C-alpha positions as CSV (number, residue, x, y, z in Angstrom):
1,X,-24.7,-0.9,-2.1
2,X,-21.6,1.4,-2.3
3,X,-18.8,0.9,0.2
4,X,-16.8,4.1,0.8
5,X,-13.1,4.0,-0.1
6,X,-10.7,6.3,1.8
7,X,-12.2,9.7,2.4
8,X,-9.6,11.3,0.1
9,X,-11.1,9.6,-2.9
10,X,-14.4,11.5,-2.5
11,X,-13.3,14.9,-3.7
12,X,-14.8,18.1,-2.4
13,X,-16.9,20.4,-4.6
14,X,-14.1,22.9,-4.5
15,X,-11.6,20.3,-5.8
16,X,-13.9,19.1,-8.6
17,X,-14.4,22.6,-9.8
18,X,-10.7,23.3,-10.4
19,X,-9.4,19.7,-11.0
20,X,-9.1,19.9,-14.8
21,X,-7.9,23.5,-14.8
22,X,-4.9,23.0,-12.6
23,X,-3.9,19.7,-13.9
24,X,-3.9,21.0,-17.5
25,X,-1.6,23.7,-16.4
26,X,0.7,21.0,-14.9
27,X,0.9,19.5,-18.4
28,X,-1.8,16.8,-18.4
29,X,-3.3,16.3,-21.8
30,X,-6.3,14.0,-21.5
31,X,-7.1,14.0,-25.2
32,X,-3.6,13.0,-26.2
33,X,-3.6,10.3,-23.5
34,X,-6.9,8.9,-24.7
35,X,-5.7,8.9,-28.3
36,X,-2.6,6.9,-27.2
37,X,-4.5,4.5,-25.1
38,X,-7.0,3.9,-28.0
39,X,-4.1,3.0,-30.2
40,X,-2.8,0.5,-27.6
41,X,-6.3,-1.0,-27.3
42,X,-6.8,-1.3,-31.1
43,X,-3.4,-2.9,-31.5
44,X,-4.7,-5.7,-29.3
45,X,-8.4,-5.7,-30.1
46,X,-9.0,-4.0,-33.5
47,X,-12.7,-4.4,-33.4
48,X,-13.2,-2.9,-29.9
49,X,-16.4,-0.9,-29.8
50,X,-17.2,-0.4,-26.2
51,X,-15.2,1.1,-23.3
52,X,-15.6,1.4,-19.5
53,X,-13.6,4.0,-17.6
54,X,-13.4,3.1,-13.9
55,X,-12.7,6.0,-11.5
56,X,-13.4,8.3,-14.5
57,X,-13.2,11.5,-12.5
58,X,-14.5,14.5,-14.3
59,X,-14.8,12.6,-17.6
60,X,-11.8,14.3,-19.3
61,X,-10.6,11.0,-20.8
62,X,-14.1,9.7,-21.3
63,X,-15.0,12.7,-23.4
64,X,-12.3,11.9,-25.9
65,X,-13.0,8.1,-25.8
66,X,-16.6,8.9,-26.9
67,X,-15.1,10.0,-30.2
68,X,-13.3,6.6,-30.7
69,X,-15.8,4.1,-29.3
70,X,-19.5,3.6,-30.1
71,X,-20.4,2.8,-26.5
72,X,-18.7,4.4,-23.5
73,X,-19.5,4.4,-19.8
74,X,-17.9,5.5,-16.6
75,X,-17.8,4.5,-12.9
76,X,-17.0,7.1,-10.3
77,X,-17.4,7.2,-6.5
78,X,-17.2,10.9,-5.9
79,X,-20.6,12.6,-6.4
80,X,-19.1,15.9,-7.5
81,X,-16.8,14.3,-10.0
82,X,-19.6,12.1,-11.2
83,X,-21.9,15.1,-11.8
84,X,-19.2,16.9,-13.7
85,X,-18.5,13.8,-15.9
86,X,-22.2,13.3,-16.6
87,X,-22.5,16.9,-17.8
88,X,-19.4,16.7,-19.8
89,X,-20.1,13.4,-21.7
90,X,-23.9,13.2,-22.2
91,X,-23.3,10.1,-24.5
92,X,-21.9,8.2,-21.5
93,X,-23.8,6.7,-18.5
94,X,-21.6,7.5,-15.5
95,X,-22.4,5.0,-12.7
96,X,-22.0,5.4,-9.0
97,X,-19.7,2.7,-7.8
98,X,-16.7,1.5,-5.8
99,X,-14.1,-0.2,-7.9
100,X,-13.8,-3.1,-5.4
101,X,-17.4,-4.3,-5.9
102,X,-19.5,-2.6,-8.5
103,X,-21.7,-4.7,-10.9
104,X,-23.0,-3.3,-14.2
105,X,-24.4,-6.5,-15.5
106,X,-22.5,-6.4,-18.8
107,X,-18.9,-6.5,-20.2
108,X,-16.9,-4.1,-22.4
109,X,-14.2,-4.5,-25.1
110,X,-11.9,-2.3,-23.1
111,X,-11.8,-1.5,-19.3
112,X,-9.6,1.3,-17.9
113,X,-8.5,2.4,-14.5
114,X,-6.4,5.5,-14.9
115,X,-5.0,8.3,-12.8
116,X,-3.4,5.8,-10.4
117,X,-6.7,5.2,-8.8
118,X,-5.8,1.6,-7.8
119,X,-3.3,3.2,-5.4
120,X,-6.2,4.2,-3.2
121,X,-6.7,0.6,-2.2
122,X,-5.5,0.1,1.4
123,X,-4.3,-3.5,1.2
124,X,-3.2,-6.1,-1.3
125,X,-6.5,-7.8,-0.7
126,X,-8.4,-4.7,-1.8
127,X,-6.2,-4.4,-4.8
128,X,-7.1,-8.0,-5.7
129,X,-10.8,-7.3,-5.3
130,X,-10.5,-4.3,-7.5
131,X,-8.6,-6.2,-10.2
132,X,-11.3,-8.9,-10.1
133,X,-14.0,-6.4,-10.5
134,X,-12.3,-4.8,-13.5
135,X,-11.7,-8.2,-15.2
136,X,-15.2,-9.3,-14.5
137,X,-16.5,-6.4,-16.7
138,X,-14.1,-7.2,-19.5
139,X,-15.2,-9.3,-22.5
140,X,-13.1,-12.3,-23.6
141,X,-10.4,-10.9,-25.9
142,X,-11.0,-7.4,-24.4
143,X,-8.2,-5.1,-23.3
144,X,-7.5,-4.0,-19.7
145,X,-5.5,-0.9,-19.0
146,X,-4.5,0.3,-15.5
147,X,-2.2,3.1,-14.4
148,X,-0.4,2.4,-11.1
149,X,0.8,4.7,-8.4
150,X,4.6,4.8,-7.8
151,X,6.3,1.6,-6.9
152,X,8.1,1.6,-3.5
153,X,11.6,1.9,-5.1
154,X,10.5,4.9,-7.2
155,X,8.7,7.0,-4.5
156,X,10.7,10.1,-3.3
157,X,10.1,10.8,0.4
158,X,9.6,14.5,1.0
159,X,8.8,15.3,-2.6
160,X,7.3,18.8,-3.2
161,X,5.7,20.4,-6.3
162,X,4.2,23.7,-7.2
163,X,1.9,24.7,-10.0
164,X,0.0,27.8,-11.1
165,X,-3.0,28.0,-13.6
166,X,-4.3,31.3,-14.7
167,X,-7.0,32.6,-17.0
168,X,-9.2,35.8,-17.2
169,X,-10.8,36.2,-13.8
170,X,-9.3,33.2,-12.1
171,X,-5.9,32.0,-10.9
172,X,-5.2,28.7,-9.0
173,X,-2.1,27.7,-7.2
174,X,-1.3,24.1,-6.1
175,X,1.4,23.2,-3.6
176,X,2.0,19.5,-2.6
177,X,4.2,17.7,-0.1
178,X,4.5,13.9,0.0
179,X,6.0,11.7,2.7
180,X,6.4,7.9,3.1
181,X,4.9,6.0,6.0
182,X,6.0,2.4,5.5
183,X,4.1,1.1,2.5
184,X,1.9,4.2,2.4
185,X,2.5,7.6,0.8
186,X,0.7,10.6,2.3
187,X,0.3,13.8,0.3
188,X,-0.9,17.1,1.5
189,X,-2.1,19.4,-1.3
190,X,-3.0,23.0,-0.6
191,X,-4.9,25.1,-3.1
192,X,-5.4,28.9,-3.3
193,X,-8.1,30.1,-5.7
194,X,-8.2,33.8,-6.6
195,X,-11.4,35.0,-8.4
196,X,-13.1,38.3,-9.0
197,X,-15.1,37.6,-5.8
198,X,-12.0,37.1,-3.6
199,X,-9.4,34.6,-2.5
200,X,-10.2,31.2,-0.9
201,X,-8.0,28.3,0.2
202,X,-8.5,24.6,1.0
203,X,-6.4,21.5,1.6
204,X,-6.8,18.0,0.4
205,X,-5.1,14.9,2.0
206,X,-4.3,12.1,-0.4
207,X,-3.2,8.6,0.8
208,X,-1.8,6.0,-1.7
209,X,-0.5,2.5,-1.2
210,X,3.0,1.8,-2.5
211,X,2.2,-1.6,-4.1
212,X,5.1,-3.4,-5.9
213,X,4.9,-4.1,-9.6
214,X,4.6,-7.8,-8.9
215,X,1.7,-7.2,-6.5
216,X,-0.2,-5.5,-9.3
217,X,0.7,-8.2,-11.8
218,X,-0.3,-10.9,-9.4
219,X,-3.6,-9.3,-8.6
220,X,-4.5,-9.1,-12.3
221,X,-3.2,-12.7,-12.8
222,X,-5.4,-14.0,-10.1
223,X,-8.3,-12.2,-11.6
224,X,-7.7,-14.0,-14.9
225,X,-5.9,-11.4,-17.0
226,X,-2.1,-11.6,-17.7
227,X,-0.7,-8.1,-17.9
228,X,2.5,-6.5,-19.1
229,X,4.1,-3.3,-17.9
230,X,4.9,-0.5,-20.2
231,X,7.3,1.9,-18.4
232,X,7.2,5.7,-18.4
233,X,4.2,6.5,-20.6
234,X,1.9,8.4,-20.1
235,X,2.9,10.2,-16.9
236,X,6.2,8.6,-15.7
237,X,4.5,5.8,-13.7
238,X,3.8,3.6,-16.7
239,X,0.8,1.4,-17.6
240,X,-0.3,-2.1,-17.1
241,X,-2.0,-3.6,-20.2
242,X,-3.3,-7.1,-21.0
243,X,-5.9,-9.1,-22.9
244,X,-8.4,-11.3,-21.3
245,X,-8.3,-14.8,-22.6
């Protein structure tokens, strides 16, 4: 049984269609990130042959990981994102699942949770449940990689951003505004899509918890995996990485 996360994690059809396009224009390079993460994994587990990408989105990372690992799989809650990932990476089985409680009945040499998806957890307890689920699917000696959302001291209240992606027959603009509400950040993201058929607009509302670095580390520690924090790379927020004993 799948328990819904916050509504903002189940992306609309409109969002899924333009997600990769607009974020590539913002400088996101999924292949380069996957190559770098593969190097980090192999440094710690040279024989790693299987990988699970949790909250895999459209499968942009997973597509590249399929070139590095003999077995790859994904978990994704959003139906639209899941369908896109399944089409994109036919070699991977992309499971429907909530990171707090899914069960695949097997373990992997590497388990990932990228794109700050752990930030969608509403409470520290939910963060711990998610960490436990990730570690439960990690083989002994396997590598866990997780990208956090901003820590409280890093978050900029009132932050705005603007991006434009354009190709023949299509242009997409993205405007965002983020505010802090206690230990929560709330982001309003407005998209305008211009195509040969006309112009349409839609708005997404994202809510992320501002967990501390120690809260992440403690959640992984309680789950049975000591992690270290690598600052900055790949997108300024850094990465947690560790090996299950």
